[in-house]
N, C-alpha and C positions, 0 to 999 in steps of 0.2 A: 290155213288154206288147206293143208294137206290131210285134216280131219273131215273137211266140208266135201271133199272130193271123196274121199271114202264113204261116206253116208250116202252121197248120190250114187254111187256104184252098187252100194247094198241096196238101195230103193228099186235100181233096175232089175237087181237078182231077184228082189221079192215080187216084181210084177211079172217078171218071166218064169217063176219058179213054178207055177200052177201046171202050165203044159208043156213047158220048155220049148215053145215056139216064138216066144218073145212078143207076144201080141197084146201083153199086159193083162189078160184077163185071167181070173184064178179058175183052176180046175175044178170040176165036179166034186171029185173026191177030197178036195182039200177046202175047208170052209174056213174062212178068217174072220174074226171078229172085228167088228169096226172100232172097238175099244182097245185092240192090241196096240201095244206102242212098240214103234219100231225099234227103238233102244232094247227093249226087252227082248224083241225076236234077235237083235243083233247078238246078245249075250245068252240067248236060250238055243239059237243054232249054232250047233258045236263047230262045223266046219267052217262057218264064216268067222265066228268069233276068234277062233284059232289063228285064221288068216289075219285077221285084223291086230291080233295081240302082236304076232309076229312084225306086222308092218310099224306098230308104234314102237316096239322095242328097237327097231332099225333106226326109226326116227330118233329116238332118244340117244341112241348110240352115236348117231352123226353129230348130235349137239354136243355130248361129251368129247367126242374125238376133236370136235372144232376147238372147245375150250382148252382141251389139252394141247392141240397144235399151236394154240395162241400162247399158251404157257411157254412152250418150248422155244416159240420164236423169240419171246422176250428174253429168255435165258441165253439163247444163241447170240442175240444182239448184244447183251451184256458182256459175254465173251468176247465177242468181236472188237466191242470198245476197249475191252481190258488189253487184248492182244495189240491193238493200234496204238494204246498207251505206252506199253512194254516196247513195241517195235519203234517208235519215235525215240525213247530213251537209247535203245540200242543203235539207232542211227546217229544219234548226237554222239555217242560214245566212239562209234566208228569214224565220224567226222573229225573227232579231236585227235585220233590217231596217236594216243600217249603211248603205246608200246613202241611206236615207230621212232619216238625220240631217243631210243638209245643208239641211234645213229649219230646223234649228237655226243653223247656221253662216252661211248666206247674208243673212238679215235683220240679224243682228248684225255681220257684215262691211260689208254696204252702209251700215247705219246709222252705223257708226263712220266709214267713208270720208265720209260727207256732213259729219259733224262735223269731220273733219279739214279738209276743204275750208272750212268755216267758220271754224275757229279756228287750224288749223295743229299742233293739239294730238290727242294719243290717248294713253290710259292703258293700257298692255300689261296690268297687273296685272288693272285692272278688266275689261278684254276678256276674258281667261282666266277670271276668276271667272263673268262672264255666260255663257261659252261652256259652261262646266262646268254650270252651274245651268239652262240652256237645254236640254241634252241629257237632264239627270233629268227636267225637265218633259215633254220629247217621249216619254220611256221611259214615264212614267206614262200618256200619251195612249195610246200603242201597246198596253200591257198592260191598261187599263181597257177599251179598245175590244175586244179579244179577249174579256175576261170578259163584258161586257154583250151581245156578239154570240152568245157562247155561250149566254147565258141565253134568247135570243130562238130559238135554232136557226140562226141564219145562219151560224155557223161549223161547224155539224154535221159537213160534209164538207170542212172546211178543214184538211188535215193539218198545215199550218204554224202554225197557232194555239197560242200559248204554252200555253194551258189544255190543248189536246189532247195537245201534247207531254209537258207535265209531269203532267198529270192530277190538278191541283188547282187549283179555282177559287178557293177561298178563300185559299190561299198567294200566288197570282198577284195578287189584288184588294190583298191586305194589302202586300204589296211594291210595288204601283203607287202607293198613298197615302203611303206612306213616302218614296218617291223624290220625291214631289210636294212633300212637306212639306220636305224638304232642299232641292229645288230652289228653291222660293218663298223660303225663308230666305236662300240666296245672291242672289236678285234683289233682296230687300228689303234687304239689307246694301249692295248697290251703290247702290240708291236713295238710301239715307241718306247715304252718304259723298259722293255726287254733289249731295245737297241738292235733289233733283228730287222733288217729290210727283207732278207729272203722268206722271212715267215709271212709276212704281208703280201709278198708277191704270190707265195704259194697259195694262200687264201683266197686271193683275189682271182687265182687260176681256178681253184675249187669252185667258188661262187660263178664263174664265167660258165664252167661245165654245166651247171644247174640251170643256168639262163638258157643256153644254147640246147640244152636237153629238150625244153618245152616250150620256150617263148618263141613268137614269131620274129623275124621270118625264118627263122633255123628250123626249130621243131625236129630235132635229130633223132628224136624217139620215134617219131612216125616212119623213119627209115631205118629202125631197127639197132640204132646205135646207143640207146639207153645205158645197156650194160657196160660197155666200155668206158663211157663217161662217169658213170657212177663209181665204177672200180678207181679210177684215176681220182675223183674228187674227193671220196672218202678214204681211200687208200694212201697212195704216195703223197699227194698234196695236202690235205688236211692233217692227217697223223704225223707226218714229218714236221709240218708247220706248229703244230702243238709242243712236239718235242723241241723244236728250237726256242719256242716262247717260254720254256721253263729253264732258259739260261740264265747263269748269275751274271757276272760283271763282263763275261766274254760270250760270244757267240758260240754254240756248241758245233763240233764236226759231225758231219755225215757219217755214220757207220753201218756196217753190215747188220747190225742188231734192229736199228730204227727201221732201214729198208725192208728186212725180213718180216719184221711186225707190221708195218704198214701193208705190205702185200697180202699177208692174212687178214687184216681188218677189211681190206677192199674186198677180198674175197667173199667174206660172210655178208657183208653190206650188198653187194652184188647179187648175191643168192636171194635175199628178200625183195629185190625188184624184179628179177626173173620170175619168182613164184607169185607174185602179184598179178599176173597176167592171164592166170589159168582160167580165172572165173569170168574173164571179160573178153573172150575172143571173138566172140560174134559182134560185139560192139565195136571192137577194133577192126575188124574187116569191114563193117559197114561204112567206117569214115577213112579207110585207106590208111589205117595205122598198121604198119607191118613190123609188128615187135616179133622177137624170136619165136614165140610160141604160134603166131599165126603162121610162121614159115615153115615150122617143123610138125606142129600138131602136139597135143597133149601127152600120147604115147611115148613119143620120142623125148617130149620135155620131161616127163618122170625118169627116163633113164639119163638126162642130162644132170638132174638134181642128184641123183644117185653118184654118178662119176664125179660131179663137183664137191660132194662132201667127202668121198673117199681122196680125191687129190688134196682137199684142204689137210687132213689128217697126214698125208704122205708128205706134202711140203713141210708141214711142223716138223716131222721126224728128220727129214733131209736137213732142215735148217740147224736142227740139233746137233746132227752128225758132223756139220762143217763149223760149228761152234758159232754160227751166226747168232743162235738164240742159247740161253742158258739151260741147263738140264732141268732146272726146276719149271720153267715155262713149258718146255715139250711135256714134261711129266703130267703137270696139272691140265694141260689141254688135252692130253689122251683120255684122263678122266672124264671129259664131256663126251665120248663117244656114244653112250645111250641116248644123249640127245640129239646127235646126228642122225643114229638109227632110227629114232623115233619119227624125224622129220621126213628121212626117205621113205619109211614104211607108210606115213600117212599120204604122201602125194602119190605113192604107187598105187595104193588102195582106193584113193578117191578122185584121181585126175579126171575121171569122166562124169563125175557128179559135180554140178555147177554151184550146188548150193553149199556142200561140204568143202570143196576145194578152196572155197574162199579163205578159210582158215590156214592154208599152207603156208601163207606168208607169216603169220603169227608164229607159227612152229619155227620159221626161219629166225625170226626175232628173237625167239627164245634162245636158239643155237647162237646167233650172234652176240647175245649179251652174256650167256655164261661162257663160251668160248673167249671173247674179249676179256671178261673178268680173271679168268683162268691164265690168260696170257699176260696180263698187267700184274697180277698176284705174284706169277712167278719171276717177273722182272724184278719186282720190290723185294721178294725173298732173296734173290740172287745177289742183290745189292746188300742186304743185311748181312748174310751169312757165309758168301762166297766171292765177295768183292775182290779178295786179295788175290784169287786164282783167276777170276774171269773178268778180263777188261775189255771191252769192245774197242775193235781196230777202227781207226778213222779211214774212210775211203776217200774224203774229200776235207779239206780245212775248214 
């Protein structure tokens, strides 16, 4: 179509070229042959042929550009599809929250290490039963939290929510409570075999904290009480209960060692929960969830993280001075200072970046796991080499 329009324009030029008045009559000075081909005139008329050549080149360029754009679009589409695949895999990984299960491992390991320091005994069979049961309970906690946050709209834009990924609220909730039932059965079995009534009461209290933290009609996390509940559940309640469950023939006494260790475990666990709110402040505000970071903002929140980490190491040192913790535990815990500094620096540098600050809780998970391992290792080492000089004093029978 473009070539036909060009030829028509050239015919008009030819008709008006004679006298320049556009009447279509040739000039007397210019005599045209009836046998002259228009195409010949097109190429032999220099100004006209150059103009036509440029138009054709431009037209061909558009075609080439169109083909190139199409290829680029195909490539872009492929890249986007690839990114979607990676993104979904990442979402599934985030939904599983595998690193978060350190909150099941650390209280159990520290509690068992404290019992080993007290008695020199540790039941491997009971340890692994408790570990499996604790993992099931933590899974209930995560799944039910996704369900109830879905109900309130807090997880409306949370792509890694299990409910959003599976598309089934009822199925997720039923699965959650089945896992809780199996997990609690395992905890009960361990308590009965250990002959410890106090331990099952402490574990029941820990689970109750988890329930009123997120489940209706309580939902105390929406009132900013999630952190105190988390501290109590994973610190004094769970860690002390696991200590009692590693008793032999008689129930262990509550000592300053287990209380000090449980406070430190509760501290690092609570730090994970606190940092998990940084990237979802807008969503929390929209549904009326008054988390601590909603109240104080990310700037002040980053300062709270710094103070909390400093307090963690300060408390460890103080517990060592008053001989609530053995020197080996204090020393090994101090060796984790670089991880604590890394967590603080990351939060301070990225608290305004919603995308990057998502990883803050995983830095806290690393600190929680490494610090807990150091604390437990110190207790075991103290039991092996300094048990003669370090004997925990009972605070209660």
